[in-house]
C-alpha positions as CSV (number, residue, x, y, z in Angstrom):
1,M,5.9,15.6,84.7
2,T,3.4,17.6,86.6
3,E,2.6,21.3,87.1
4,Q,4.6,21.1,90.4
5,D,7.8,20.6,88.4
6,F,7.5,24.2,87.2
7,I,7.0,25.9,90.5
8,P,10.4,27.4,91.4
9,K,12.3,27.2,94.6
10,P,13.4,30.5,96.2
11,Y,15.6,32.4,93.8
12,T,19.3,32.7,94.5
13,N,20.0,36.0,92.8
14,E,18.5,39.5,92.6
15,I,18.3,41.8,89.6
16,S,17.0,45.3,89.5
17,N,16.5,45.9,85.8
18,G,17.4,44.6,82.3
19,K,16.1,43.8,78.9
20,T,15.8,40.7,76.7
21,S,14.5,39.8,73.2
22,W,13.3,36.7,71.5
23,K,12.1,35.9,68.0
24,S,9.6,33.0,67.9
25,P,7.8,31.4,64.9
26,S,4.3,30.5,64.2
27,N,3.5,26.9,63.4
28,I,1.0,25.0,61.2
29,A,-0.7,21.9,62.7
30,L,-0.9,18.7,60.6
31,V,-3.0,16.8,63.2
32,K,-5.3,19.6,64.6
33,Y,-5.9,20.5,68.2
34,W,-9.6,21.4,68.6
35,G,-11.2,21.3,72.0
36,K,-9.6,21.8,75.4
37,K,-10.0,21.1,79.1
38,D,-9.5,23.4,82.1
39,G,-5.9,24.7,82.3
40,Q,-5.3,24.8,78.6
41,I,-5.1,21.0,78.4
42,P,-5.7,19.7,74.9
43,A,-8.6,17.3,74.3
44,N,-6.5,15.5,71.8
45,P,-2.8,15.5,70.8
46,S,-1.5,17.4,67.8
47,I,1.6,17.7,65.7
48,S,2.9,20.6,63.7
49,F,5.5,22.0,61.3
50,T,7.4,24.9,62.9
51,L,7.5,27.8,60.4
52,D,10.6,29.9,59.6
53,N,9.6,33.3,58.2
54,C,6.3,34.0,60.0
55,T,7.7,35.2,63.4
56,T,7.0,37.5,66.3
57,T,9.9,39.5,67.8
58,T,9.3,40.6,71.4
59,N,11.6,43.0,73.3
60,L,11.0,43.0,77.1
61,K,12.4,45.6,79.4
62,F,11.9,45.1,83.2
63,T,12.5,47.4,86.2
64,K,12.2,46.4,89.8
65,L,9.4,48.2,91.6
66,V,9.9,49.8,95.0
67,K,6.9,47.9,96.2
68,S,5.1,44.9,94.8
69,V,1.8,45.8,93.2
70,E,-1.6,44.1,93.7
71,D,-2.1,43.8,90.0
72,Y,0.5,43.6,87.2
73,S,2.5,46.6,86.0
74,F,3.1,46.6,82.3
75,D,2.7,48.4,79.0
76,I,2.4,46.7,75.6
77,W,3.4,48.1,72.2
78,L,2.7,46.5,68.8
79,E,4.6,47.8,65.8
80,G,5.6,51.0,67.8
81,K,2.0,51.8,68.9
82,L,0.7,51.5,72.5
83,K,-2.0,48.8,72.5
84,I,-4.2,49.3,75.5
85,D,-6.7,46.8,74.1
86,F,-4.1,44.0,74.4
87,K,-3.7,44.5,78.1
88,P,-6.6,42.3,79.3
89,K,-5.2,39.3,77.4
90,I,-1.7,39.8,78.8
91,A,-3.1,40.3,82.3
92,T,-5.0,37.0,82.0
93,F,-1.8,35.3,80.9
94,F,0.1,36.8,83.9
95,K,-2.6,35.6,86.3
96,R,-2.4,32.0,84.9
97,I,1.4,31.9,85.2
98,E,2.0,33.8,88.4
99,N,2.2,30.7,90.4
100,Y,5.1,29.6,88.2
101,L,6.8,33.0,88.0
102,P,6.4,34.6,91.4
103,F,8.4,37.7,90.4
104,L,5.7,39.0,88.1
105,K,4.3,41.5,90.5
106,E,7.7,42.8,91.6
107,Y,8.6,44.4,88.2
108,H,7.2,46.9,85.7
109,F,7.4,45.4,82.2
110,T,7.6,47.2,78.8
111,I,6.6,44.7,76.1
112,E,7.4,45.7,72.6
113,T,6.3,43.3,69.9
114,S,6.3,43.1,66.1
115,N,5.4,40.6,63.5
116,S,7.3,39.7,60.3
117,F,3.9,39.4,58.6
118,P,1.3,42.2,58.3
119,H,-0.8,42.4,61.5
120,S,-4.0,42.2,59.4
121,S,-2.8,39.4,57.2
122,G,-5.1,36.8,58.7
123,I,-2.1,34.9,60.1
124,A,-2.7,34.0,63.8
125,S,0.0,35.5,65.9
126,S,-1.0,34.1,69.2
127,A,1.4,31.1,69.0
128,S,4.4,33.2,67.9
129,G,3.5,36.1,70.3
130,M,2.9,34.1,73.4
131,S,5.9,31.8,72.9
132,A,8.2,34.8,72.4
133,L,6.9,36.5,75.6
134,A,7.2,33.2,77.5
135,L,10.9,32.9,76.5
136,C,11.6,36.5,77.5
137,L,10.1,35.9,80.9
138,M,12.2,32.7,81.2
139,D,15.3,34.8,80.6
140,I,14.4,36.8,83.7
141,E,13.9,33.7,85.8
142,R,17.3,32.3,84.6
143,L,18.9,35.6,85.8
144,L,17.2,35.0,89.2
145,N,18.2,31.3,89.1
146,P,21.5,31.1,87.2
147,S,21.9,27.3,87.8
148,M,18.9,26.6,85.5
149,I,19.7,24.0,82.8
150,D,18.8,24.5,79.1
151,D,16.4,21.5,78.9
152,Y,14.4,22.9,81.8
153,F,14.4,26.4,80.3
154,I,12.9,25.1,77.1
155,Q,10.3,22.8,78.8
156,K,9.1,25.6,81.1
157,A,9.0,28.1,78.2
158,S,6.6,25.7,76.4
159,F,4.6,25.1,79.5
160,L,4.1,28.9,80.1
161,A,3.4,29.6,76.4
162,R,0.7,27.0,76.5
163,L,-1.1,28.9,79.2
164,G,-1.2,32.0,76.9
165,S,-2.2,30.1,73.8
166,G,-2.4,26.4,73.5
167,S,-0.7,26.1,70.1
168,A,2.1,28.3,71.4
169,A,3.4,25.2,73.2
170,R,4.5,24.0,69.7
171,S,6.4,27.2,68.7
172,I,9.4,27.0,71.0
173,E,11.3,24.3,69.1
174,G,11.2,22.7,65.6
175,P,11.1,21.4,63.0
176,I,8.3,19.0,64.0
177,V,6.6,19.3,67.4
178,Q,4.1,17.2,69.1
179,W,1.9,18.4,72.0
180,G,-0.5,16.2,74.0
181,M,-0.4,12.8,75.6
182,H,-0.3,9.9,73.1
183,K,0.2,6.3,73.9
184,D,2.7,5.7,71.1
185,T,5.0,8.6,71.9
186,E,7.2,8.2,75.0
187,G,7.7,11.6,76.7
188,S,4.6,13.2,75.2
189,S,2.7,15.5,77.5
190,D,-0.4,17.6,77.8
191,L,1.7,20.3,79.6
192,I,4.4,20.9,77.0
193,G,5.3,20.5,73.3
194,I,8.2,18.1,72.5
195,K,10.4,17.7,69.5
196,Y,9.1,14.8,67.4
197,P,11.2,11.9,68.7
198,F,11.0,9.5,65.8
199,N,12.8,9.1,62.4
200,V,11.9,11.7,59.8
201,H,12.7,11.1,56.1
202,E,14.8,13.7,54.2
203,V,11.8,14.8,52.1
204,F,10.1,16.3,55.2
205,K,13.1,18.2,56.4
206,N,12.8,21.1,54.0
207,Y,9.1,21.2,53.4
208,C,7.5,24.4,52.1
209,D,4.4,26.2,53.2
210,T,2.9,29.0,51.1
211,I,0.1,30.8,52.9
212,L,-2.6,32.1,50.5
213,L,-4.3,35.1,52.2
214,V,-8.0,34.6,51.2
215,D,-9.5,36.8,53.9
216,K,-7.5,39.2,56.0
217,G,-10.5,40.2,58.1
218,Q,-11.2,39.3,61.7
219,K,-12.6,35.8,62.3
220,Q,-16.3,35.5,62.9
221,V,-15.7,33.5,66.1
222,S,-12.6,33.4,68.3
223,S,-10.6,30.2,68.7
224,T,-11.5,30.2,72.5
225,V,-15.2,30.1,71.7
226,G,-14.7,27.4,69.0
227,H,-12.7,25.2,71.4
228,D,-15.5,25.6,74.1
229,L,-18.1,24.4,71.6
230,M,-16.4,20.9,71.6
231,H,-17.6,20.2,75.1
232,N,-21.1,19.2,74.0
233,H,-20.3,18.4,70.4
234,P,-22.2,15.3,69.1
235,F,-19.1,14.1,67.3
236,A,-16.4,15.1,69.8
237,K,-15.5,11.6,70.9
238,Q,-15.1,10.3,67.4
239,R,-12.9,13.3,66.5
240,F,-10.6,12.9,69.4
241,S,-10.2,9.2,68.6
242,Q,-9.5,10.1,64.9
243,A,-6.7,12.5,66.0
244,H,-5.0,9.8,68.1
245,K,-5.2,7.3,65.2
246,N,-3.8,9.8,62.7
247,L,-0.9,10.7,65.0
248,S,0.0,7.0,65.2
249,K,-0.1,6.8,61.4
250,F,2.4,9.6,61.1
251,K,5.2,7.5,62.6
252,N,5.5,5.4,59.4
253,I,4.6,8.3,57.1
254,F,7.5,10.4,58.4
255,A,9.9,7.5,58.5
256,E,9.2,6.3,55.0
257,G,8.7,9.6,53.3
258,N,5.2,8.5,52.2
259,L,3.9,11.6,50.6
260,K,0.6,10.1,49.4
261,E,-0.4,9.1,52.9
262,F,0.8,12.4,54.2
263,I,-1.5,14.2,51.9
264,K,-4.5,12.0,52.8
265,I,-4.2,12.7,56.5
266,V,-3.3,16.4,56.3
267,E,-6.2,17.3,54.0
268,S,-8.6,15.1,56.0
269,E,-7.5,16.8,59.3
270,A,-8.1,20.2,57.8
271,L,-11.6,19.4,56.5
272,T,-12.5,17.6,59.8
273,L,-11.5,20.7,61.7
274,H,-14.0,22.8,59.7
275,A,-16.6,20.0,59.8
276,M,-16.5,20.2,63.6
277,M,-17.2,23.9,63.4
278,M,-20.0,23.5,60.9
279,T,-21.7,20.8,63.1
280,S,-21.3,22.5,66.5
281,H,-24.1,24.5,68.3
282,P,-24.1,27.3,67.4
283,Y,-22.5,26.3,64.1
284,F,-20.3,28.5,62.0
285,M,-18.3,28.5,58.8
286,L,-14.9,30.1,58.4
287,M,-14.1,29.0,54.9
288,K,-14.9,31.5,52.1
289,P,-15.9,30.8,48.5
290,N,-12.3,31.4,47.4
291,T,-11.1,28.9,50.0
292,L,-13.1,26.2,48.2
293,E,-12.0,27.4,44.8
294,I,-8.4,27.1,45.8
295,I,-8.9,23.6,47.2
296,N,-10.5,22.4,44.0
297,K,-7.7,24.0,42.0
298,I,-5.2,22.1,44.1
299,W,-6.9,18.8,43.6
300,A,-7.1,19.2,39.9
301,F,-3.4,20.4,39.6
302,R,-2.1,17.5,41.7
303,V,-3.7,15.0,39.4
304,Q,-2.6,16.8,36.2
305,S,1.0,17.6,37.4
306,K,1.7,14.4,39.4
307,T,3.1,16.7,42.2
308,H,2.6,16.3,45.9
309,V,1.1,19.7,46.7
310,C,-1.6,19.6,49.3
311,F,-3.5,22.0,51.6
312,T,-4.2,22.5,55.2
313,L,-6.3,25.1,57.0
314,D,-6.3,26.7,60.4
315,A,-9.5,28.0,62.0
316,G,-9.9,30.5,59.2
317,A,-10.3,31.0,55.5
318,N,-6.6,31.1,54.5
319,V,-5.0,28.2,52.8
320,H,-1.6,26.7,53.7
321,L,-0.1,25.1,50.6
322,L,2.3,22.3,51.7
323,Y,4.8,20.7,49.2
324,P,8.3,19.3,49.1
325,E,11.1,21.7,48.4
326,S,12.0,19.7,45.2
327,E,8.7,20.8,43.7
328,K,9.0,24.5,44.6
329,S,9.5,25.9,41.1
330,I,6.5,24.2,39.6
331,I,4.3,25.1,42.6
332,D,5.4,28.7,42.5
333,Q,4.3,28.9,38.9
334,F,1.0,27.2,39.8
335,I,0.4,29.8,42.5
336,K,1.1,32.7,40.1
337,N,-0.9,31.3,37.2
338,E,-4.0,29.9,39.0
339,L,-4.2,30.7,42.7
340,V,-3.1,34.3,43.3
341,A,-6.4,35.5,41.8
342,Y,-8.3,34.1,44.8
343,C,-6.1,35.8,47.3
344,E,-7.2,39.2,48.8
345,N,-5.2,41.9,47.0
346,G,-3.2,39.0,45.4
347,Q,-1.2,38.5,48.7
348,Y,0.5,35.3,49.8
349,I,3.4,34.5,52.1
350,C,6.2,32.1,51.2
351,D,7.5,30.1,54.2
352,Q,9.1,26.7,55.0
353,I,10.0,24.5,57.9
354,G,12.0,26.2,60.7
355,F,13.9,25.2,63.8
356,G,12.2,27.1,66.6
357,A,12.7,30.3,68.5
358,K,15.9,32.3,68.7
359,K,17.4,35.0,70.8
360,A,16.9,38.3,68.9
């Protein structure tokens, strides 16, 4: 598979206007993607759980222009409010994908987007938002090319979403998605996310993720800047090798339902991600004191309760609490008794594994 596979042939149909809508989920990486090459190509492969409740719904209206424009014609609304400050990011996205969607300058687009989680909750919405927009744009291309098959539609949506936000490549499908070339995974690609192709034990098919909102403020450093700091990082080579090895280990872990080994890798990956930030130049720390308090509480509770709760982190202070559905009642009580005090305004979000984007 190459980029050329996603450049369309001349369209066979014409359409003057219309609308479409998609609801797309966020995802939480188990093996982290940190560092990228030109063209939104990951420096290492990653794998994630697709979430179910943390979603972005995007409504896209489109109207054919009398004459194609030099730039792109669009308005973007978030939660019913016009967001002029979002336009540069969308314009950059359109510029990256224009070669693959040549109709972009022929229409005016009205993009209306909303999140199922509070906008200021500290949950990254780029994966869900960019994947939802990519799917809406693919709906337009399928109208222009009605012979498009479903597999191609999904692959190209992931390809386009990646060019908006790398992790968005993993939000098109579910429940487990791998993105990035890996020697042990046939069909893996740096260009798209693929549904995990190997056996998965029943215990991992209804896993829970409770997101503890430690800090709802804006991050100190953007993910783009953080990724760029991996270019000259003294430990980059070792980190990329570690990610490949951990991804190989997941094949047996998922097949056997080995929760102890799952916990070891997931927590190590989370801490490694933050270690790379703390040892880059310039260095930075996104964990907060309450992040560390929660981690220590989890470790103590896991020993005392003999449960299989563990944590992972994104590039921020919030803690994702992962655990089997069979342990939900005891973990819920643990959260209420011991962890909610460390959440900003006592807020947390209950989620679980989901199965990808849906037409809204």
